[in-house]
N, C-alpha and C positions, 0 to 999 in steps of 0.2 A: 582724426581718429580712423583706424582701419575699419573698413567694413565688417569684418568678421567681429572685432572687437564691439562695435556697436552693436552687432545683432546678439552677442552674448550678454550685454548689459541690458539690452531690451528684453531678452528671454528671462534674465534673473529678475528683473523688476516685474514682469508679468506673473512669474511664479510666486513671487512675494505678495503682490496685490491678492492673487487668489487665496494663498494661505491665510492672510489677514481676514478676506471676506469670509472664508468658511471658518475661522476662529470665532469671528463675530456672530455668525448664524449660530454657532454651536453653543454661544453663551445666552441667546435669546430665549426669555422664559415667559409663559403666561402665568400671572400669579394666581394663586388660589383664591376662591370666592371666600371671603370672610363669614358669609352667612352659612356655609357649610361646614364650618371650623367645629372641631370637637370641644365642646365647652369643659372647662377645668375641672368641674364636678361631675362629669358624665363618665359614664362607660361607654368606649367607642364600640361601634360594631366591628367586628373582624372578619374580614375576607382573606383570600389568599391569591397569590400569584404563583403559577407552575411555569418554569423555565427550562427548557431542554439544551439552551446554549445557542439557539437561533430563534424559536417561536415561544410566544407566551399565551397562556391561558388565564382566565381569571377563575376562581373557584368561588361561587356564591351560594348562599343559603337558598335551599329550593322553596322553603316557605314563603320568603320574600319576593321571590320571582313569580308564585303561582298566585299572589294576591290580586283580587278583582277578577274581571273577567274578559280583559283584553287579549289581544295576539300572543303576548308573551306568556300570559297565564294558560291560555289554550295550548301553546306550544309545550310548555312544561308539563301540562297535565297528560300529555301524550306520551310522556316517557315511561320507561320501566322505573321500579322503586330506587330510592336514593334520597338522603337527607341533603346532598350538596349536589351542584351542577357546575360541571367544567364547560367554560363557555369560550369559545374561539371564533376566529373570523379569517377567511382566506379567498383564494382565488377559487372559483366553482368549479373548475377542473382539476387544478393541480391539488389543492387541498384535500379532497375526499380520496385521492388516489394512493392506496396503501403499499403499491410496489416499491422496492428498493429504489433508493434517490438515485442510482446510477441509471435506472430504466427512465427515470423522469426529467432528466436534465434539461433535453431539448423543450419541454413543455414548461418547465421553471423558468428557462429564459424567455420564452412567450410571455409567461404571466409577469416577469419583471419589467420586461422592455416594451410591451405593447400597452398603449395608454389607457384603455378603457375595457377592462376586463369584468365580466359579471363575478359576484361575490356569494359566497354562503355563510351563515351562522351555524356553529356546530354547537349543541346542547348535549351535554353527556353526563348521565346520572352517575353520582359516586355513593357506593352503599359503605356505610361506616363513616369513618373520619378521613379528612382528607390526608393526614400525616401517614395514614397506612396504606394509602393508594399510590404515594409517589416515591421515588426514591430519595435516599437522604440528600440533602443539600440542594434540591429542585424546587422546594417550595419555600415561599416568603410570606410572612404575615403582612397584612395591610390595614391599618387603624384608621376608620373613617366615622364619621358621625351618622346616626341614623337618618338625618336629612340628606346626607350625601349618598347613603345607600339607596334612598328612593331616587335621588336625581340620576345615580347610576342605573337604576333600573328602567327609568324613563328613557334614557340614551340607549340602553340597549333595545329597548322595544321599537325604536324609530328605526334599528337596523334591519328589521323584519320586513319582507314584503307581505303585503295583505291583499286578499281577494275576499269580498264579500265579508269583511270584518274578521277573516280568519287568517292565520299564518300560512304561508304557502310551502308545503313540506316538500323536501328535495329527497335524496337517497339515505338509506340507513347507513351509519358508520360501519366501515369494514373492521374496526377495532374497537372493542368495548360495545356498550349497549345504547351509544348515542345516535342522535339524528341530524342530519343537515337540513337547514331551511333556507330558502330563497332569501338573499340579501337585497337591499336597497341602493348599497355603496359600490363604488367601483374599485377595482384593484390594480394597481401598477407600483412601479419603483418609488412613486412618490407618496404612495399611500398603502402601506404594507401592514401586515398583521401587528407587529408591535407599534405602528403609529396608531392603529385602532386602539389597542390595549391602553396606550397612553391616552388617548381621548377619553375614554370611559372613565379612567381613574382622575382625569382632568374634571369632567363632569361631577364627580363624587367629591371634589373640593381640594385635591392635590395639585400644588404648582408642577406645570410641565414645561420641559425644553423641547419643543416640536422637533427640531433637525436633529436632535439626538435619539430619538425615539424610532430609528431605523434599527437600533440594536436593542436586543434584549435586555443586556446589562443595565441600560437606562430605565427600563421598566423596573428591573429589581431595584435600582437605586431609589426610585419613587417609593416602592414599598417601605425599603428601609428607612426612609427619611420620615414616613408617616409614623414609625413607632420608636425612633431613637430620641433621646433627648435632645432639646435645641443645642446646637454647638458641637454634637458629637461628631468626631471625625470619621471621615468615610471616603472611600477611594471613587471620585466622580469621572475618572479617566479610563476605567475598566470598561473594554468594549468587547462585543460578541458580534456576531453576523445577523444580518436579517433572514427572513424565512418567508415563503410563500404560503 
């Protein structure tokens, strides 16, 4: 066999192997916790996912986040009025920066590819109903159990850095009334904002495909799966991009 032909076949075999590995990774799923499932005779708790095509926020009821006296309740208590709170996560430098994306591309590359970046959690109060605060088509309902909502709240609280029992504030948001708080987790291309949203939804009792949550559309798919009847068709292959 000529050397060039052998190299070509070797290259094609390598590409096939990589494609197969990526396909298997994409189909890998962490199952839902049966203990957090919505009971047949129960009314589920309703939360929301806000998707801008790249980044996802979770829209959560303020009253539940403010329960108790822990760091999360303290952080929520420091916010302006609003019955709902948009919760987001991202790189500590890139995420709070409100300049046009074209001015932030070098820092976005740093946030993606540098492996150990500090993070912040955004808590942004919403006055009125979430449906009135977001453009049509960007908001998606998520049905979870009351136990799932409590598990999500605990997972969110663990994302907040704490000093002397209190959350550590960062800077106010330059858009809206929200505030950033110092996070405990590290940001990089292997753990982006949508990965984090997927982790919180998984904590709430939803199954998750971790390798696909780089995409905001996968988080939207998780939301739809929580409210659709079993067996309802949906497009699992729709993909969007990641965001810092």
